[in-house]
C-alpha positions in Angstrom: 0.0 0.0 0.0 3.0 2.3 0.4 3.0 2.8 -3.4 -0.6 4.1 -3.3 -1.2 7.9 -3.4 -2.1 9.5 -0.1 -5.5 10.3 -1.6 -6.2 6.7 -2.5 -5.1 5.6 1.1 -7.5 8.2 2.5 -10.4 6.4 0.9 -9.2 3.0 2.1 -8.6 4.2 5.7 -11.9 6.1 5.8 -13.8 3.0 4.6 -12.2 1.0 7.4 -13.8 3.5 9.9 -17.3 3.2 8.5 -19.9 2.8 11.3 -17.5 4.3 13.9 -19.7 6.3 16.3 -19.9 10.1 15.9 -19.0 11.9 19.2 -18.4 15.6 19.6 -15.8 17.3 21.8 -13.5 14.3 22.1 -10.4 16.6 22.2 -11.6 18.8 25.1 -9.4 17.6 28.0 -8.3 19.6 31.0 -4.8 20.4 29.7 -4.2 20.8 26.0 -2.6 17.5 24.9 -2.6 15.2 21.9 -5.8 13.1 22.2 -5.9 9.9 20.3 -9.3 8.3 19.9 -10.0 5.9 17.1 -13.2 4.6 18.7 -15.3 7.7 18.3 -14.8 10.7 16.1 -16.3 14.0 14.9 -16.0 15.3 11.3 -12.6 16.9 11.8 -11.0 14.2 13.9 -12.2 11.6 11.3 -10.4 13.5 8.5 -7.3 14.1 10.7 -7.1 10.4 11.7 -7.4 9.3 8.1 -4.7 11.7 6.9 -2.4 10.7 9.8 -2.8 7.0 9.2 -2.4 7.4 5.4 0.8 9.4 5.9 2.1 6.7 8.4 1.5 4.0 5.7 3.4 6.1 3.2 6.3 6.6 5.6 9.1 4.2 6.4 7.9 3.8 10.0 4.7 1.9 10.5 4.6 2.5 14.2 2.2 4.0 16.7 4.8 6.7 17.5 4.9 7.6 13.8 1.1 7.9 13.7 1.1 10.1 16.8 3.7 12.5 15.4 1.8 12.7 12.1 -1.4 13.5 14.0 0.2 16.2 16.1 1.9 17.8 13.1 -1.5 17.9 11.3 -3.7 19.1 14.2 -1.6 21.9 15.7 -0.3 25.1 14.2 3.2 24.3 12.8 2.9 20.9 14.7 3.6 22.5 18.1 1.3 21.9 21.1 1.2 24.8 23.4 -2.0 26.1 25.0 -5.5 25.8 23.6 -5.0 28.3 20.8 -2.2 26.2 19.3 -4.8 23.7 18.0 -6.1 24.6 14.5 -9.7 25.3 15.6 -11.0 26.9 12.3 -10.9 24.5 9.4 -10.0 27.3 6.9 -6.9 27.9 9.1 -6.3 24.1 9.2 -6.2 24.1 5.4 -3.9 27.2 5.3 -1.4 25.9 7.9 -1.3 22.3 6.5 -0.7 23.7 3.0 2.2 25.6 4.5 3.5 22.3 6.0 3.2 20.7 2.5 0.8 18.1 3.9 -2.1 19.2 1.6 -2.6 21.3 -1.5 -5.1 24.1 -1.2 -7.0 23.5 -4.5 -9.9 26.0 -4.3 -8.4 29.0 -6.1 -7.0 26.9 -8.9 -10.3 25.1 -9.5 -12.9 27.8 -9.2 -11.1 31.2 -8.9 -13.9 32.4 -6.6 -13.0 34.5 -3.6 -14.6 33.8 -0.2 -14.3 37.0 1.9 -15.4 36.3 5.5 -15.0 37.8 9.0 -13.9 34.9 11.3 -14.8 35.7 14.9 -17.2 33.0 16.2 -15.0 31.7 19.0 -14.0 35.0 20.5 -17.6 36.3 20.2 -19.1 33.1 21.8 -16.5 32.3 24.6 -19.2 30.7 26.8 -19.6 28.0 24.2 -16.0 26.9 24.9 -14.9 25.7 28.3 -11.3 26.8 27.9 -12.4 30.3 26.8 -15.1 30.7 29.4 -12.4 30.3 32.0 -9.7 32.6 30.5 -10.0 36.1 29.1 -6.3 36.0 27.9 -7.0 33.0 25.8 -10.0 34.8 24.2 -7.6 37.6 23.3 -5.2 35.1 21.7 -8.0 33.5 19.7 -9.3 37.0 18.6 -5.8 37.9 17.3 -5.7 34.6 15.3 -9.2 35.3 13.9 -8.0 38.7 12.7 -5.1 37.1 10.9 -7.4 34.5 9.3 -9.9 37.1 8.2 -7.2 39.2 6.5 -6.3 36.3 4.2 -7.7 36.0 0.7 -9.7 32.7 0.8 -11.2 30.9 -2.1 -14.0 28.3 -2.5 -15.9 26.3 -5.0 -19.6 27.5 -4.9 -22.3 24.9 -4.7 -23.7 26.0 -8.1 -20.3 25.2 -9.7 -19.7 21.8 -8.1 -21.4 19.8 -10.8 -19.5 21.4 -13.7 -16.2 21.2 -11.8 -16.7 17.7 -10.5 -14.1 16.2 -12.9 -11.5 18.2 -11.1 -12.3 16.7 -7.7 -10.5 13.5 -6.6 -11.3 10.6 -4.4 -9.6 11.2 -1.1 -9.8 15.0 -1.3 -10.7 16.6 2.0 -13.5 19.2 1.6 -14.6 21.8 4.2 -18.2 22.7 3.7 -18.4 26.5 3.6 -21.3 28.2 5.3 -23.3 31.4 5.4 -23.3 31.2 9.2 -21.7 34.4 10.7 -18.2 34.2 12.1 -17.0 30.9 10.6 -16.0 29.8 7.1 -16.5 26.0 7.4 -19.3 24.2 9.2 -18.4 20.5 8.4 -15.5 18.4 7.1 -15.8 15.4 4.7 -13.7 13.1 2.5 -14.7 12.9 -1.1 -15.4 9.5 -2.7 -16.6 8.7 -6.3 -19.5 6.3 -6.6 -21.0 5.4 -10.0 -19.3 8.4 -11.6 -20.5 11.0 -9.1 -18.8 12.5 -6.0 -20.3 11.6 -2.7 -19.0 12.3 0.8 -17.6 10.0 3.4 -17.9 11.7 6.8 -18.5 11.4 10.5 -22.1 12.5 10.4 -23.9 13.9 13.5 -27.2 13.1 11.9 -26.4 9.4 11.2 -24.4 9.4 14.5 -21.6 7.5 12.8 -19.1 7.5 9.9 -21.0 6.9 6.7 -20.9 7.4 2.9 -23.7 9.7 1.8 -26.5 8.5 -0.4 -26.7 12.0 -1.8 -24.1 13.3 -4.2 -21.9 16.2 -3.0 -24.0 18.6 -5.2 -27.3 17.3 -3.8 -25.9 17.5 -0.2 -24.9 21.1 -0.7 -28.0 22.2 -2.4 -30.2 20.5 0.2 -28.3 22.1 3.1 -29.6 25.6 3.8 -26.5 26.9 5.5 -24.0 25.3 3.1 -22.6 27.4 0.3 -19.9 25.3 -1.3 -16.5 23.7 -0.5 -12.9 24.5 0.3 -10.7 21.8 -1.1 -7.6 20.3 0.5 -5.8 17.6 -1.5 -3.5 15.2 0.5 0.0 15.2 -0.8 
């Protein structure tokens, strides 16, 4: 399997996790630390675990230690665990930082050339929704500074109305962040793309299904049927 592309491995690894229960907030421990949980996942930890395992398979070291170092490098800004703000909380920032680390290619601009201007401020404006922020004003300030930096970036996306015509440019194993009209955030959900009978579907940890599933709907149908979804940001595993 080492010869397979990282994207092809993403689909294999993701398929292995089908039926894994969906559980939110698995990373929220007392102290910020690398949490490894392959028994229950949310949409982001599902994508992160699949990428970390795929990269471990591609590496020369098929060990648990290699997996944990891959996961830490993916999940944290520049791979360094410090306090709570060192985790890549916003998936648009996750894409930006992991593109800088050469773990993924940020494909949205090249495919659709459509800017996605957005003010990112949800966490700092809703600190009571996050245990770590509720307890610490200095952490809220750090998060707010990060949000300002993210908001200043020129982001791109593939609008839901263009997904069908651009579908040939999407690949199995691509990671897609579902963009949203909700104020303060860019991405509301994270999925892995998988082609079935010639159309792109999504493999994801679904809160609705309460487990990891492959969608019956195509990506286009999923987006058009979802009121708050507006399109995708695309990350291609390297």
